[in-house]
N, C-alpha and C positions, 0 to 999 in steps of 0.2 A: 625481224633481225633477230640475229642468233642469239641464245640464251647462253651466256656466259657459263662455264662450270663452278661447282660452291666449292670453295678454299676453306679449309680448317687448317690453322695453324697451333699447332700442342704444343705448348714451351713460350714462355714471353722472358727467355732473357734477352742475352742484347741481340741476337740473331733472329730469334722471333718476334720481337717486336720491330726490327728492320724491316723485316719481309712484310708484317702484318701492316707497318706504318707508310710501303712502299704503295700496296693496292691501295690502302684506305686512298693515300693521296693521288691516285690516278682513278677515284671513285670506283672499285672493285670491290665489292662488300665481299668480307670476310667474317669468317667462325673465330673466335678467338677461346682455347681452351687452356688451362693450368692445374698442378695438381691443387695449388691457392684459387679455390672460387675465386675470392673477393679480389685477388690480383687481376684475373680477366675482367671480372664486370666494372671493375674500375677503368682498365684500358676500353673498353668498351663504350663505356659513360665520356669518354671523352673524346669516341672517334664521329660525331655528327651524327651517328645513324649509321654508320657505314659499318663498323663492328657489332658483332651480335656474341654475346658471351653465354657458353653452352658448358656441361661438364664435360670430361673427357669422351666418357662411350657416347653422348648424347650429339656431343662435335663429328667425331667418327661415321655414326650412324646418318647425320644428316647432309654431309659433304660427299664429293664424288673425288676429290683431291687431297691427300692428307699430306700436311708438312709437320714431321715430326722435327723440332726445332731443338733437339735433344742431344747430348753428349753420347758422341758413340757408343759407348760400351754400357747405356740403357737400350740399344734398341732389340736386343735380345729378349728383352723382360716386356718390352713395351709390345713385340709380336704377339708373343707368350700370354701374351694378360689381355689382347683384344686382338687374337687370331681370327677368332669367327665374324666377328663385324668388321676385320680388315678384307674380308671376299671382296671383289669386285672392285677395287677402291685401287686409284692411283697412287703411289706414295712417292713422295721428293723426298729423296736422301740427301741431307744438309751437312751431315755429320763429316769431321775432322778426324783422325784418329791420332791425336798428339796429346801430349802432358807438357805442365813444366819440367825443364829441365833445371830446375836449381840454381842456374845463371842468368836469370831475366828471359831466354828464351822459351822455344819448346821443341820435344824429339819428339820421333814417333815411339809409338807404342804398341807397333806389329810389326812383322817381318820387314824389310825393306823393299821387295817388290810385292808385297801383299796391299793391297787396296779395300778403305772399308765399304764401298760399292760390293766388291764381290763377296766380303765376307755377312754385309747384310742381305746380300740376294740368296746365300747359304740357305739360311735361316727362316726367309720370306714367309708368311705365312701362305697355304693353297687359296688358289684363286685370285692373288692381289697382283701388283703391278710394281715393279722398282723403278726409279730414275732417278738418277746423281744430278742435283742441279742445286745450285745458289749457295755453296758451299766454298764455292771456285773464288768468292771474295770475303773479304774480312768485314765484321760488323759494320766498321765506321763506312768503308765504301758501299756498303749495303745502301745506310741509312742517308750517306750523303751525295753518291754517285748518280742517283736514279735519276730519269729526265735529263742528263746533261748537254748540254748543247755548245758546239752545233752539232757534235757526233753523238750519240749513245754509246755508255758503256756495255761493252760484251759481258754477256753471262753464258761462258760454256755449258752443255748439258750434256747427259750421256744414257741411250736408253737401247733397251733390247727388242723392244715393240714399236716399229713404226706406226700402227694404230694410235698411239696414246701422244705422237708426237706433239700433233696440233694443237692440243689440249695443255701440255707442259710447255709448247714458244709461247701461247696467248698468257699464259698465266706471268710469265716472264714478261714478256710486254707489256703486261696492265702492270707489271712494277717496275715498268721505267727502262728496261732494259733490251738490247738487241739479242736474239738468241743465237746460238751457233751450237749445231751436234757434233759431237767429236767423234761418236760411234758408238759402238755397246758400251754396257757394263765394266766390260773387260779392259776397257779405256780409263775407266775410273780414276786410276794413279797419277793420270796425268793431269786431273783438273781438281785433285786434292791438294792439301798444303804438301810443299816442297818438291809439286807435279811440276814439268815445262809449261804448262799451261796456267798455274795458280799467281794469284797476287804474289804471295809468299814463297812463290819459286823462283822459275828462268824467268819469267813476265818482269819481274818486280814491280808492276805497276796494274792499274786498269788499263784497258785497250779498246781502242773502236772494233768495228768490224774489219775493216780491211786491214786493221794491223793483225786482226785477230787470225784470219783467213791467212796471210803469209806464214804464219805459225804450225797453218797446217798443213 
């Protein structure tokens, strides 16, 4: 039987809790870590033994796939702080480069033609691999649309390295979604907020695999 890659979710805000919760609900063990160790310990205690709480460095060292569920602007510091131990790891970037616009909505905080995926790739620690995924849906859909019947909801992803695609797709499937690759990291803008393949972009909703393929 194939052994699943170890996954660590770093950060337990709305997105982090949704991703970790989806994996737990599908019986995929997950490591959780937060700057607040008590928060991650409490989360793990309620997981029926499927989540293990660690400090951030220990979680990175232990896991194969790292999901920093952190704000876009925090990635550079995260990479600087943990670059030595991120070597050889697959990092799933869930970030969206947005902030409140003061009118109840959101605005993009980088250039119109820039993407968080490409900017984070530019500062990626040597030896680490980056995938853009899970940020294509809002936290509510990540938590509520997992395992939807009769057709699962698609989670798009972008990756420059085909060698890690299967591992990423396994994580997406084990979170209760259908994976669909859109291309390399240079296509990240399509699956970030306001992009044509984002729930809060041209799509305007969650989509099934058949619907998603028609958009590609």
